[in-house]
PDB file with SEQRES, HELIX, SHEET and CRYST1 records, atoms N, CA, C and O in Angstrom:
SEQRES   1 A   87  MET ARG PHE VAL PRO ALA LEU ILE ALA SER LEU LEU ALA          
SEQRES   2 A   87  VAL SER ALA LEU ALA HIS ASP GLU THR PRO CYS THR ASP          
SEQRES   3 A   87  GLN PRO GLU ALA LYS TRP GLN PRO PHE SER ASN ALA ILE          
SEQRES   4 A   87  LYS LYS ALA GLU ASP ALA GLY ASN HIS PRO LYS ALA ALA          
SEQRES   5 A   87  GLU ILE HIS HIS HIS CYS TYR GLU VAL SER GLY LYS ALA          
SEQRES   6 A   87  LYS ASP GLY SER ARG PHE GLU TRP ILE LEU ASN PRO VAL          
SEQRES   7 A   87  THR LEU GLU PRO ARG PRO GLU LYS LYS                          
HELIX    1 AA1 PHE A    3  ALA A   18  1                                  16    
HELIX    2 AA2 GLU A   29  LYS A   31  5                                   3    
HELIX    3 AA3 PHE A   35  ASP A   44  1                                  10    
SHEET    1 AA1 3 HIS A  48  HIS A  55  0                                        
SHEET    2 AA1 3 CYS A  58  LYS A  64 -1                                        
SHEET    3 AA1 3 ARG A  70  LEU A  75 -1                                        
CRYST1    1.000    1.000    1.000  90.00  90.00  90.00 P 1           1          
ATOM      1  N   MET A   1     115.949 142.212  82.771  1.00  0.00           N  
ATOM      2  CA  MET A   1     115.143 143.394  82.954  1.00  0.00           C  
ATOM      3  C   MET A   1     114.792 143.637  84.417  1.00  0.00           C  
ATOM      4  O   MET A   1     114.129 144.626  84.729  1.00  0.00           O  
ATOM      5  N   ARG A   2     115.224 142.755  85.324  1.00  0.00           N  
ATOM      6  CA  ARG A   2     114.918 142.936  86.736  1.00  0.00           C  
ATOM      7  C   ARG A   2     115.659 144.126  87.326  1.00  0.00           C  
ATOM      8  O   ARG A   2     115.220 144.693  88.327  1.00  0.00           O  
ATOM      9  N   PHE A   3     116.757 144.503  86.730  1.00  0.00           N  
ATOM     10  CA  PHE A   3     117.551 145.597  87.288  1.00  0.00           C  
ATOM     11  C   PHE A   3     116.927 146.963  87.034  1.00  0.00           C  
ATOM     12  O   PHE A   3     117.277 147.925  87.718  1.00  0.00           O  
ATOM     13  N   VAL A   4     116.018 147.078  86.079  1.00  0.00           N  
ATOM     14  CA  VAL A   4     115.420 148.375  85.740  1.00  0.00           C  
ATOM     15  C   VAL A   4     114.664 148.980  86.933  1.00  0.00           C  
ATOM     16  O   VAL A   4     114.897 150.147  87.249  1.00  0.00           O  
ATOM     17  N   PRO A   5     113.770 148.240  87.610  1.00  0.00           N  
ATOM     18  CA  PRO A   5     113.108 148.846  88.771  1.00  0.00           C  
ATOM     19  C   PRO A   5     114.098 149.256  89.863  1.00  0.00           C  
ATOM     20  O   PRO A   5     113.919 150.294  90.500  1.00  0.00           O  
ATOM     21  N   ALA A   6     115.130 148.458  90.082  1.00  0.00           N  
ATOM     22  CA  ALA A   6     116.135 148.801  91.095  1.00  0.00           C  
ATOM     23  C   ALA A   6     116.891 150.054  90.691  1.00  0.00           C  
ATOM     24  O   ALA A   6     117.194 150.898  91.534  1.00  0.00           O  
ATOM     25  N   LEU A   7     117.199 150.179  89.406  1.00  0.00           N  
ATOM     26  CA  LEU A   7     117.895 151.369  88.911  1.00  0.00           C  
ATOM     27  C   LEU A   7     117.027 152.604  89.085  1.00  0.00           C  
ATOM     28  O   LEU A   7     117.508 153.646  89.530  1.00  0.00           O  
ATOM     29  N   ILE A   8     115.768 152.496  88.742  1.00  0.00           N  
ATOM     30  CA  ILE A   8     114.849 153.630  88.895  1.00  0.00           C  
ATOM     31  C   ILE A   8     114.735 154.016  90.369  1.00  0.00           C  
ATOM     32  O   ILE A   8     114.772 155.202  90.698  1.00  0.00           O  
ATOM     33  N   ALA A   9     114.598 153.051  91.243  1.00  0.00           N  
ATOM     34  CA  ALA A   9     114.488 153.335  92.678  1.00  0.00           C  
ATOM     35  C   ALA A   9     115.741 154.019  93.204  1.00  0.00           C  
ATOM     36  O   ALA A   9     115.650 154.939  94.018  1.00  0.00           O  
ATOM     37  N   SER A  10     116.912 153.580  92.747  1.00  0.00           N  
ATOM     38  CA  SER A  10     118.149 154.203  93.228  1.00  0.00           C  
ATOM     39  C   SER A  10     118.290 155.623  92.696  1.00  0.00           C  
ATOM     40  O   SER A  10     118.785 156.496  93.409  1.00  0.00           O  
ATOM     41  N   LEU A  11     117.867 155.875  91.462  1.00  0.00           N  
ATOM     42  CA  LEU A  11     117.922 157.235  90.919  1.00  0.00           C  
ATOM     43  C   LEU A  11     116.974 158.157  91.660  1.00  0.00           C  
ATOM     44  O   LEU A  11     117.311 159.314  91.909  1.00  0.00           O  
ATOM     45  N   LEU A  12     115.798 157.668  92.015  1.00  0.00           N  
ATOM     46  CA  LEU A  12     114.861 158.479  92.784  1.00  0.00           C  
ATOM     47  C   LEU A  12     115.412 158.796  94.166  1.00  0.00           C  
ATOM     48  O   LEU A  12     115.218 159.904  94.666  1.00  0.00           O  
ATOM     49  N   ALA A  13     116.087 157.855  94.784  1.00  0.00           N  
ATOM     50  CA  ALA A  13     116.674 158.087  96.101  1.00  0.00           C  
ATOM     51  C   ALA A  13     117.763 159.139  96.024  1.00  0.00           C  
ATOM     52  O   ALA A  13     117.841 160.007  96.894  1.00  0.00           O  
ATOM     53  N   VAL A  14     118.606 159.082  95.002  1.00  0.00           N  
ATOM     54  CA  VAL A  14     119.664 160.080  94.821  1.00  0.00           C  
ATOM     55  C   VAL A  14     119.056 161.442  94.582  1.00  0.00           C  
ATOM     56  O   VAL A  14     119.532 162.438  95.129  1.00  0.00           O  
ATOM     57  N   SER A  15     118.011 161.504  93.774  1.00  0.00           N  
ATOM     58  CA  SER A  15     117.346 162.766  93.493  1.00  0.00           C  
ATOM     59  C   SER A  15     116.768 163.369  94.767  1.00  0.00           C  
ATOM     60  O   SER A  15     116.863 164.579  94.972  1.00  0.00           O  
ATOM     61  N   ALA A  16     116.177 162.556  95.615  1.00  0.00           N  
ATOM     62  CA  ALA A  16     115.609 163.055  96.870  1.00  0.00           C  
ATOM     63  C   ALA A  16     116.698 163.587  97.787  1.00  0.00           C  
ATOM     64  O   ALA A  16     116.494 164.593  98.465  1.00  0.00           O  
ATOM     65  N   LEU A  17     117.837 162.935  97.818  1.00  0.00           N  
ATOM     66  CA  LEU A  17     118.933 163.400  98.650  1.00  0.00           C  
ATOM     67  C   LEU A  17     119.519 164.695  98.120  1.00  0.00           C  
ATOM     68  O   LEU A  17     119.964 165.534  98.903  1.00  0.00           O  
ATOM     69  N   ALA A  18     119.529 164.875  96.814  1.00  0.00           N  
ATOM     70  CA  ALA A  18     120.144 166.046  96.212  1.00  0.00           C  
ATOM     71  C   ALA A  18     119.326 167.308  96.446  1.00  0.00           C  
ATOM     72  O   ALA A  18     119.872 168.409  96.383  1.00  0.00           O  
ATOM     73  N   HIS A  19     118.034 167.174  96.714  1.00  0.00           N  
ATOM     74  CA  HIS A  19     117.177 168.342  96.876  1.00  0.00           C  
ATOM     75  C   HIS A  19     116.657 168.376  98.306  1.00  0.00           C  
ATOM     76  O   HIS A  19     115.711 167.667  98.650  1.00  0.00           O  
ATOM     77  N   ASP A  20     117.278 169.199  99.128  1.00  0.00           N  
ATOM     78  CA  ASP A  20     116.906 169.346 100.524  1.00  0.00           C  
ATOM     79  C   ASP A  20     115.533 170.008 100.614  1.00  0.00           C  
ATOM     80  O   ASP A  20     115.306 171.052 100.001  1.00  0.00           O  
ATOM     81  N   GLU A  21     114.639 169.423 101.356  1.00  0.00           N  
ATOM     82  CA  GLU A  21     113.294 169.965 101.477  1.00  0.00           C  
ATOM     83  C   GLU A  21     113.073 170.692 102.800  1.00  0.00           C  
ATOM     84  O   GLU A  21     111.932 170.928 103.197  1.00  0.00           O  
ATOM     85  N   THR A  22     114.153 171.045 103.479  1.00  0.00           N  
ATOM     86  CA  THR A  22     114.046 171.792 104.721  1.00  0.00           C  
ATOM     87  C   THR A  22     113.561 173.204 104.428  1.00  0.00           C  
ATOM     88  O   THR A  22     114.126 173.868 103.558  1.00  0.00           O  
ATOM     89  N   PRO A  23     112.526 173.692 105.127  1.00  0.00           N  
ATOM     90  CA  PRO A  23     112.066 175.062 104.893  1.00  0.00           C  
ATOM     91  C   PRO A  23     113.177 176.070 105.177  1.00  0.00           C  
ATOM     92  O   PRO A  23     113.997 175.867 106.072  1.00  0.00           O  
ATOM     93  N   CYS A  24     113.195 177.149 104.412  1.00  0.00           N  
ATOM     94  CA  CYS A  24     114.201 178.198 104.601  1.00  0.00           C  
ATOM     95  C   CYS A  24     113.835 179.141 105.739  1.00  0.00           C  
ATOM     96  O   CYS A  24     114.706 179.788 106.322  1.00  0.00           O  
ATOM     97  N   THR A  25     112.556 179.217 106.050  1.00  0.00           N  
ATOM     98  CA  THR A  25     112.109 180.120 107.106  1.00  0.00           C  
ATOM     99  C   THR A  25     110.814 179.603 107.715  1.00  0.00           C  
ATOM    100  O   THR A  25     110.062 178.855 107.090  1.00  0.00           O  
ATOM    101  N   ASP A  26     110.580 180.021 108.942  1.00  0.00           N  
ATOM    102  CA  ASP A  26     109.289 179.739 109.570  1.00  0.00           C  
ATOM    103  C   ASP A  26     108.485 181.033 109.743  1.00  0.00           C  
ATOM    104  O   ASP A  26     107.439 181.047 110.392  1.00  0.00           O  
ATOM    105  N   GLN A  27     108.995 182.115 109.150  1.00  0.00           N  
ATOM    106  CA  GLN A  27     108.332 183.416 109.224  1.00  0.00           C  
ATOM    107  C   GLN A  27     107.094 183.431 108.328  1.00  0.00           C  
ATOM    108  O   GLN A  27     107.077 182.770 107.290  1.00  0.00           O  
ATOM    109  N   PRO A  28     106.062 184.174 108.716  1.00  0.00           N  
ATOM    110  CA  PRO A  28     104.862 184.270 107.870  1.00  0.00           C  
ATOM    111  C   PRO A  28     105.173 185.011 106.571  1.00  0.00           C  
ATOM    112  O   PRO A  28     106.087 185.834 106.519  1.00  0.00           O  
ATOM    113  N   GLU A  29     104.413 184.717 105.539  1.00  0.00           N  
ATOM    114  CA  GLU A  29     104.646 185.323 104.231  1.00  0.00           C  
ATOM    115  C   GLU A  29     104.588 186.845 104.260  1.00  0.00           C  
ATOM    116  O   GLU A  29     105.183 187.497 103.402  1.00  0.00           O  
ATOM    117  N   ALA A  30     103.899 187.408 105.205  1.00  0.00           N  
ATOM    118  CA  ALA A  30     103.819 188.870 105.319  1.00  0.00           C  
ATOM    119  C   ALA A  30     105.196 189.498 105.569  1.00  0.00           C  
ATOM    120  O   ALA A  30     105.402 190.681 105.297  1.00  0.00           O  
ATOM    121  N   LYS A  31     106.133 188.700 106.088  1.00  0.00           N  
ATOM    122  CA  LYS A  31     107.484 189.205 106.356  1.00  0.00           C  
ATOM    123  C   LYS A  31     108.458 188.921 105.215  1.00  0.00           C  
ATOM    124  O   LYS A  31     109.609 189.356 105.265  1.00  0.00           O  
ATOM    125  N   TRP A  32     108.013 188.199 104.193  1.00  0.00           N  
ATOM    126  CA  TRP A  32     108.883 187.853 103.066  1.00  0.00           C  
ATOM    127  C   TRP A  32     109.085 189.065 102.169  1.00  0.00           C  
ATOM    128  O   TRP A  32     108.194 189.899 102.014  1.00  0.00           O  
ATOM    129  N   GLN A  33     110.271 189.145 101.583  1.00  0.00           N  
ATOM    130  CA  GLN A  33     110.519 190.156 100.559  1.00  0.00           C  
ATOM    131  C   GLN A  33     109.774 189.749  99.282  1.00  0.00           C  
ATOM    132  O   GLN A  33     109.452 188.575  99.098  1.00  0.00           O  
ATOM    133  N   PRO A  34     109.502 190.715  98.407  1.00  0.00           N  
ATOM    134  CA  PRO A  34     108.852 190.352  97.141  1.00  0.00           C  
ATOM    135  C   PRO A  34     109.695 189.336  96.359  1.00  0.00           C  
ATOM    136  O   PRO A  34     110.924 189.400  96.358  1.00  0.00           O  
ATOM    137  N   PHE A  35     109.014 188.405  95.700  1.00  0.00           N  
ATOM    138  CA  PHE A  35     109.688 187.374  94.914  1.00  0.00           C  
ATOM    139  C   PHE A  35     110.589 187.988  93.852  1.00  0.00           C  
ATOM    140  O   PHE A  35     111.654 187.453  93.545  1.00  0.00           O  
ATOM    141  N   SER A  36     110.159 189.106  93.298  1.00  0.00           N  
ATOM    142  CA  SER A  36     110.953 189.779  92.266  1.00  0.00           C  
ATOM    143  C   SER A  36     112.322 190.211  92.786  1.00  0.00           C  
ATOM    144  O   SER A  36     113.262 190.335  92.000  1.00  0.00           O  
ATOM    145  N   ASN A  37     112.454 190.443  94.091  1.00  0.00           N  
ATOM    146  CA  ASN A  37     113.756 190.814  94.661  1.00  0.00           C  
ATOM    147  C   ASN A  37     114.763 189.662  94.553  1.00  0.00           C  
ATOM    148  O   ASN A  37     115.956 189.905  94.373  1.00  0.00           O  
ATOM    149  N   ALA A  38     114.299 188.419  94.660  1.00  0.00           N  
ATOM    150  CA  ALA A  38     115.187 187.265  94.522  1.00  0.00           C  
ATOM    151  C   ALA A  38     115.713 187.166  93.093  1.00  0.00           C  
ATOM    152  O   ALA A  38     116.892 186.887  92.875  1.00  0.00           O  
ATOM    153  N   ILE A  39     114.841 187.395  92.133  1.00  0.00           N  
ATOM    154  CA  ILE A  39     115.250 187.357  90.730  1.00  0.00           C  
ATOM    155  C   ILE A  39     116.220 188.495  90.428  1.00  0.00           C  
ATOM    156  O   ILE A  39     117.216 188.304  89.730  1.00  0.00           O  
ATOM    157  N   LYS A  40     115.922 189.677  90.956  1.00  0.00           N  
ATOM    158  CA  LYS A  40     116.803 190.830  90.744  1.00  0.00           C  
ATOM    159  C   LYS A  40     118.176 190.590  91.362  1.00  0.00           C  
ATOM    160  O   LYS A  40     119.192 190.982  90.788  1.00  0.00           O  
ATOM    161  N   LYS A  41     118.214 189.948  92.532  1.00  0.00           N  
ATOM    162  CA  LYS A  41     119.502 189.640  93.172  1.00  0.00           C  
ATOM    163  C   LYS A  41     120.350 188.752  92.259  1.00  0.00           C  
ATOM    164  O   LYS A  41     121.555 188.963  92.129  1.00  0.00           O  
ATOM    165  N   ALA A  42     119.726 187.775  91.638  1.00  0.00           N  
ATOM    166  CA  ALA A  42     120.447 186.884  90.715  1.00  0.00           C  
ATOM    167  C   ALA A  42     120.945 187.665  89.503  1.00  0.00           C  
ATOM    168  O   ALA A  42     122.078 187.473  89.063  1.00  0.00           O  
ATOM    169  N   GLU A  43     120.105 188.539  88.966  1.00  0.00           N  
ATOM    170  CA  GLU A  43     120.502 189.350  87.804  1.00  0.00           C  
ATOM    171  C   GLU A  43     121.630 190.316  88.171  1.00  0.00           C  
ATOM    172  O   GLU A  43     122.572 190.497  87.399  1.00  0.00           O  
ATOM    173  N   ASP A  44     121.533 190.928  89.341  1.00  0.00           N  
ATOM    174  CA  ASP A  44     122.572 191.867  89.782  1.00  0.00           C  
ATOM    175  C   ASP A  44     123.927 191.190  89.945  1.00  0.00           C  
ATOM    176  O   ASP A  44     124.968 191.840  89.845  1.00  0.00           O  
ATOM    177  N   ALA A  45     123.912 189.870  90.200  1.00  0.00           N  
ATOM    178  CA  ALA A  45     125.155 189.107  90.324  1.00  0.00           C  
ATOM    179  C   ALA A  45     125.699 188.689  88.956  1.00  0.00           C  
ATOM    180  O   ALA A  45     126.738 188.035  88.871  1.00  0.00           O  
ATOM    181  N   GLY A  46     124.992 189.070  87.889  1.00  0.00           N  
ATOM    182  CA  GLY A  46     125.449 188.755  86.539  1.00  0.00           C  
ATOM    183  C   GLY A  46     124.881 187.471  85.979  1.00  0.00           C  
ATOM    184  O   GLY A  46     125.287 187.030  84.904  1.00  0.00           O  
ATOM    185  N   ASN A  47     123.949 186.865  86.692  1.00  0.00           N  
ATOM    186  CA  ASN A  47     123.336 185.624  86.237  1.00  0.00           C  
ATOM    187  C   ASN A  47     122.133 185.913  85.342  1.00  0.00           C  
ATOM    188  O   ASN A  47     121.619 187.031  85.313  1.00  0.00           O  
ATOM    189  N   HIS A  48     121.698 184.892  84.616  1.00  0.00           N  
ATOM    190  CA  HIS A  48     120.551 184.998  83.732  1.00  0.00           C  
ATOM    191  C   HIS A  48     119.495 183.984  84.179  1.00  0.00           C  
ATOM    192  O   HIS A  48     119.502 182.842  83.718  1.00  0.00           O  
ATOM    193  N   PRO A  49     118.588 184.394  85.073  1.00  0.00           N  
ATOM    194  CA  PRO A  49     117.562 183.466  85.563  1.00  0.00           C  
ATOM    195  C   PRO A  49     116.652 182.974  84.430  1.00  0.00           C  
ATOM    196  O   PRO A  49     116.232 183.747  83.570  1.00  0.00           O  
ATOM    197  N   LYS A  50     116.366 181.694  84.454  1.00  0.00           N  
ATOM    198  CA  LYS A  50     115.467 181.088  83.473  1.00  0.00           C  
ATOM    199  C   LYS A  50     114.223 180.531  84.144  1.00  0.00           C  
ATOM    200  O   LYS A  50     113.170 180.428  83.514  1.00  0.00           O  
ATOM    201  N   ALA A  51     114.336 180.169  85.425  1.00  0.00           N  
ATOM    202  CA  ALA A  51     113.201 179.611  86.167  1.00  0.00           C  
ATOM    203  C   ALA A  51     113.281 180.083  87.610  1.00  0.00           C  
ATOM    204  O   ALA A  51     114.366 180.275  88.158  1.00  0.00           O  
ATOM    205  N   ALA A  52     112.125 180.265  88.206  1.00  0.00           N  
ATOM    206  CA  ALA A  52     112.062 180.655  89.609  1.00  0.00           C  
ATOM    207  C   ALA A  52     110.759 180.126  90.189  1.00  0.00           C  
ATOM    208  O   ALA A  52     109.721 180.117  89.527  1.00  0.00           O  
ATOM    209  N   GLU A  53     110.835 179.688  91.435  1.00  0.00           N  
ATOM    210  CA  GLU A  53     109.647 179.164  92.097  1.00  0.00           C  
ATOM    211  C   GLU A  53     109.781 179.307  93.604  1.00  0.00           C  
ATOM    212  O   GLU A  53     110.869 179.525  94.139  1.00  0.00           O  
ATOM    213  N   ILE A  54     108.662 179.180  94.258  1.00  0.00           N  
ATOM    214  CA  ILE A  54     108.633 179.129  95.711  1.00  0.00           C  
ATOM    215  C   ILE A  54     108.398 177.671  96.066  1.00  0.00           C  
ATOM    216  O   ILE A  54     107.416 177.066  95.636  1.00  0.00           O  
ATOM    217  N   HIS A  55     109.313 177.110  96.859  1.00  0.00           N  
ATOM    218  CA  HIS A  55     109.251 175.689  97.179  1.00  0.00           C  
ATOM    219  C   HIS A  55     109.732 175.500  98.608  1.00  0.00           C  
ATOM    220  O   HIS A  55     110.834 175.930  98.950  1.00  0.00           O  
ATOM    221  N   HIS A  56     108.935 174.870  99.438  1.00  0.00           N  
ATOM    222  CA  HIS A  56     109.282 174.615 100.841  1.00  0.00           C  
ATOM    223  C   HIS A  56     109.701 175.878 101.577  1.00  0.00           C  
ATOM    224  O   HIS A  56     110.702 175.883 102.294  1.00  0.00           O  
ATOM    225  N   HIS A  57     108.943 176.936 101.400  1.00  0.00           N  
ATOM    226  CA  HIS A  57     109.209 178.235 102.048  1.00  0.00           C  
ATOM    227  C   HIS A  57     110.580 178.774 101.684  1.00  0.00           C  
ATOM    228  O   HIS A  57     111.235 179.420 102.502  1.00  0.00           O  
ATOM    229  N   CYS A  58     111.016 178.511 100.462  1.00  0.00           N  
ATOM    230  CA  CYS A  58     112.272 179.022  99.916  1.00  0.00           C  
ATOM    231  C   CYS A  58     111.994 179.641  98.554  1.00  0.00           C  
ATOM    232  O   CYS A  58     111.083 179.215  97.843  1.00  0.00           O  
ATOM    233  N   TYR A  59     112.772 180.637  98.200  1.00  0.00           N  
ATOM    234  CA  TYR A  59     112.782 181.132  96.833  1.00  0.00           C  
ATOM    235  C   TYR A  59     113.876 180.363  96.104  1.00  0.00           C  
ATOM    236  O   TYR A  59     115.022 180.348  96.554  1.00  0.00           O  
ATOM    237  N   GLU A  60     113.547 179.733  94.999  1.00  0.00           N  
ATOM    238  CA  GLU A  60     114.514 178.988  94.208  1.00  0.00           C  
ATOM    239  C   GLU A  60     114.619 179.652  92.842  1.00  0.00           C  
ATOM    240  O   GLU A  60     113.624 179.813  92.135  1.00  0.00           O  
ATOM    241  N   VAL A  61     115.834 180.032  92.488  1.00  0.00           N  
ATOM    242  CA  VAL A  61     116.094 180.703  91.212  1.00  0.00           C  
ATOM    243  C   VAL A  61     117.198 179.929  90.514  1.00  0.00           C  
ATOM    244  O   VAL A  61     118.227 179.629  91.121  1.00  0.00           O  
ATOM    245  N   SER A  62     116.994 179.599  89.233  1.00  0.00           N  
ATOM    246  CA  SER A  62     118.013 178.868  88.487  1.00  0.00           C  
ATOM    247  C   SER A  62     118.107 179.420  87.071  1.00  0.00           C  
ATOM    248  O   SER A  62     117.207 180.102  86.580  1.00  0.00           O  
ATOM    249  N   GLY A  63     119.212 179.106  86.443  1.00  0.00           N  
ATOM    250  CA  GLY A  63     119.429 179.560  85.075  1.00  0.00           C  
ATOM    251  C   GLY A  63     120.891 179.442  84.707  1.00  0.00           C  
ATOM    252  O   GLY A  63     121.578 178.508  85.120  1.00  0.00           O  
ATOM    253  N   LYS A  64     121.359 180.405  83.922  1.00  0.00           N  
ATOM    254  CA  LYS A  64     122.729 180.387  83.445  1.00  0.00           C  
ATOM    255  C   LYS A  64     123.544 181.431  84.215  1.00  0.00           C  
ATOM    256  O   LYS A  64     123.158 182.596  84.302  1.00  0.00           O  
ATOM    257  N   ALA A  65     124.667 180.995  84.766  1.00  0.00           N  
ATOM    258  CA  ALA A  65     125.558 181.891  85.502  1.00  0.00           C  
ATOM    259  C   ALA A  65     126.342 182.750  84.515  1.00  0.00           C  
ATOM    260  O   ALA A  65     126.382 182.463  83.319  1.00  0.00           O  
ATOM    261  N   LYS A  66     126.959 183.797  85.029  1.00  0.00           N  
ATOM    262  CA  LYS A  66     127.697 184.711  84.146  1.00  0.00           C  
ATOM    263  C   LYS A  66     128.843 184.019  83.426  1.00  0.00           C  
ATOM    264  O   LYS A  66     129.264 184.480  82.364  1.00  0.00           O  
ATOM    265  N   ASP A  67     129.366 182.911  83.980  1.00  0.00           N  
ATOM    266  CA  ASP A  67     130.453 182.181  83.321  1.00  0.00           C  
ATOM    267  C   ASP A  67     129.941 181.120  82.343  1.00  0.00           C  
ATOM    268  O   ASP A  67     130.725 180.386  81.742  1.00  0.00           O  
ATOM    269  N   GLY A  68     128.603 181.050  82.191  1.00  0.00           N  
ATOM    270  CA  GLY A  68     128.016 180.093  81.251  1.00  0.00           C  
ATOM    271  C   GLY A  68     127.576 178.788  81.884  1.00  0.00           C  
ATOM    272  O   GLY A  68     126.875 178.002  81.247  1.00  0.00           O  
ATOM    273  N   SER A  69     127.971 178.541  83.123  1.00  0.00           N  
ATOM    274  CA  SER A  69     127.553 177.314  83.798  1.00  0.00           C  
ATOM    275  C   SER A  69     126.129 177.481  84.334  1.00  0.00           C  
ATOM    276  O   SER A  69     125.568 178.575  84.291  1.00  0.00           O  
ATOM    277  N   ARG A  70     125.566 176.415  84.826  1.00  0.00           N  
ATOM    278  CA  ARG A  70     124.225 176.453  85.395  1.00  0.00           C  
ATOM    279  C   ARG A  70     124.327 176.908  86.847  1.00  0.00           C  
ATOM    280  O   ARG A  70     125.263 176.533  87.554  1.00  0.00           O  
ATOM    281  N   PHE A  71     123.370 177.713  87.292  1.00  0.00           N  
ATOM    282  CA  PHE A  71     123.332 178.083  88.702  1.00  0.00           C  
ATOM    283  C   PHE A  71     121.961 177.753  89.273  1.00  0.00           C  
ATOM    284  O   PHE A  71     120.963 177.739  88.553  1.00  0.00           O  
ATOM    285  N   GLU A  72     121.925 177.489  90.560  1.00  0.00           N  
ATOM    286  CA  GLU A  72     120.671 177.316  91.287  1.00  0.00           C  
ATOM    287  C   GLU A  72     120.864 177.905  92.673  1.00  0.00           C  
ATOM    288  O   GLU A  72     121.730 177.473  93.434  1.00  0.00           O  
ATOM    289  N   TRP A  73     120.055 178.883  92.983  1.00  0.00           N  
ATOM    290  CA  TRP A  73     120.090 179.512  94.294  1.00  0.00           C  
ATOM    291  C   TRP A  73     118.836 179.120  95.051  1.00  0.00           C  
ATOM    292  O   TRP A  73     117.738 179.109  94.494  1.00  0.00           O  
ATOM    293  N   ILE A  74     119.006 178.800  96.318  1.00  0.00           N  
ATOM    294  CA  ILE A  74     117.892 178.552  97.220  1.00  0.00           C  
ATOM    295  C   ILE A  74     118.034 179.591  98.325  1.00  0.00           C  
ATOM    296  O   ILE A  74     118.961 179.541  99.133  1.00  0.00           O  
ATOM    297  N   LEU A  75     117.090 180.536  98.340  1.00  0.00           N  
ATOM    298  CA  LEU A  75     117.205 181.707  99.197  1.00  0.00           C  
ATOM    299  C   LEU A  75     116.119 181.755 100.261  1.00  0.00           C  
ATOM    300  O   LEU A  75     114.982 181.340 100.039  1.00  0.00           O  
ATOM    301  N   ASN A  76     116.502 182.272 101.421  1.00  0.00           N  
ATOM    302  CA  ASN A  76     115.552 182.560 102.479  1.00  0.00           C  
ATOM    303  C   ASN A  76     114.709 183.737 101.996  1.00  0.00           C  
ATOM    304  O   ASN A  76     115.281 184.771 101.653  1.00  0.00           O  
ATOM    305  N   PRO A  77     113.394 183.636 101.952  1.00  0.00           N  
ATOM    306  CA  PRO A  77     112.576 184.713 101.406  1.00  0.00           C  
ATOM    307  C   PRO A  77     112.508 185.966 102.288  1.00  0.00           C  
ATOM    308  O   PRO A  77     112.078 187.022 101.824  1.00  0.00           O  
ATOM    309  N   VAL A  78     112.922 185.860 103.535  1.00  0.00           N  
ATOM    310  CA  VAL A  78     112.926 187.021 104.432  1.00  0.00           C  
ATOM    311  C   VAL A  78     114.203 187.830 104.240  1.00  0.00           C  
ATOM    312  O   VAL A  78     114.166 189.056 104.131  1.00  0.00           O  
ATOM    313  N   THR A  79     115.348 187.118 104.200  1.00  0.00           N  
ATOM    314  CA  THR A  79     116.652 187.797 104.147  1.00  0.00           C  
ATOM    315  C   THR A  79     117.289 187.792 102.763  1.00  0.00           C  
ATOM    316  O   THR A  79     118.199 188.578 102.498  1.00  0.00           O  
ATOM    317  N   LEU A  80     116.821 186.917 101.881  1.00  0.00           N  
ATOM    318  CA  LEU A  80     117.423 186.672 100.555  1.00  0.00           C  
ATOM    319  C   LEU A  80     118.846 186.131 100.653  1.00  0.00           C  
ATOM    320  O   LEU A  80     119.618 186.219  99.698  1.00  0.00           O  
ATOM    321  N   GLU A  81     119.185 185.577 101.801  1.00  0.00           N  
ATOM    322  CA  GLU A  81     120.481 184.912 101.962  1.00  0.00           C  
ATOM    323  C   GLU A  81     120.335 183.451 101.553  1.00  0.00           C  
ATOM    324  O   GLU A  81     119.266 182.863 101.717  1.00  0.00           O  
ATOM    325  N   PRO A  82     121.421 182.856 101.012  1.00  0.00           N  
ATOM    326  CA  PRO A  82     121.356 181.452 100.624  1.00  0.00           C  
ATOM    327  C   PRO A  82     121.095 180.551 101.841  1.00  0.00           C  
ATOM    328  O   PRO A  82     121.549 180.824 102.952  1.00  0.00           O  
ATOM    329  N   ARG A  83     120.361 179.491 101.593  1.00  0.00           N  
ATOM    330  CA  ARG A  83     120.139 178.505 102.656  1.00  0.00           C  
ATOM    331  C   ARG A  83     121.464 177.811 102.927  1.00  0.00           C  
ATOM    332  O   ARG A  83     122.149 177.400 101.989  1.00  0.00           O  
ATOM    333  N   PRO A  84     121.834 177.674 104.187  1.00  0.00           N  
ATOM    334  CA  PRO A  84     123.091 176.974 104.501  1.00  0.00           C  
ATOM    335  C   PRO A  84     123.069 175.541 103.978  1.00  0.00           C  
ATOM    336  O   PRO A  84     122.037 174.870 104.010  1.00  0.00           O  
ATOM    337  N   GLU A  85     124.211 175.089 103.501  1.00  0.00           N  
ATOM    338  CA  GLU A  85     124.338 173.713 103.006  1.00  0.00           C  
ATOM    339  C   GLU A  85     124.233 172.742 104.164  1.00  0.00           C  
ATOM    340  O   GLU A  85     124.811 172.974 105.226  1.00  0.00           O  
ATOM    341  N   LYS A  86     123.498 171.653 103.967  1.00  0.00           N  
ATOM    342  CA  LYS A  86     123.433 170.593 104.971  1.00  0.00           C  
ATOM    343  C   LYS A  86     124.654 169.701 104.829  1.00  0.00           C  
ATOM    344  O   LYS A  86     125.127 169.445 103.722  1.00  0.00           O  
ATOM    345  N   LYS A  87     125.152 169.236 105.950  1.00  0.00           N  
ATOM    346  CA  LYS A  87     126.318 168.354 105.907  1.00  0.00           C  
ATOM    347  C   LYS A  87     125.959 166.971 106.308  1.00  0.00           C  
ATOM    348  O   LYS A  87     126.820 166.091 106.329  1.00  0.00           O  
TER     349      LYS A  87                                                      
END                                                                             
């Protein structure tokens, strides 16, 4: 049973790496587009949003993509452009 804490710790580390916490913008909220615009952008692309939140100065929208797969968008709240992938 000693491996269980190590397994949990490694899963938490992977989870932290998978979710980038870099802010999408440093602009004040007064310059952000309405949150509903992020959801509408996802719907206009044919997706079916199921959850949306503001996290680390990003709009995050997730749900079912038009092809049936899962989608997750992390958008800059000022421009509604996707956050660039970190390498």
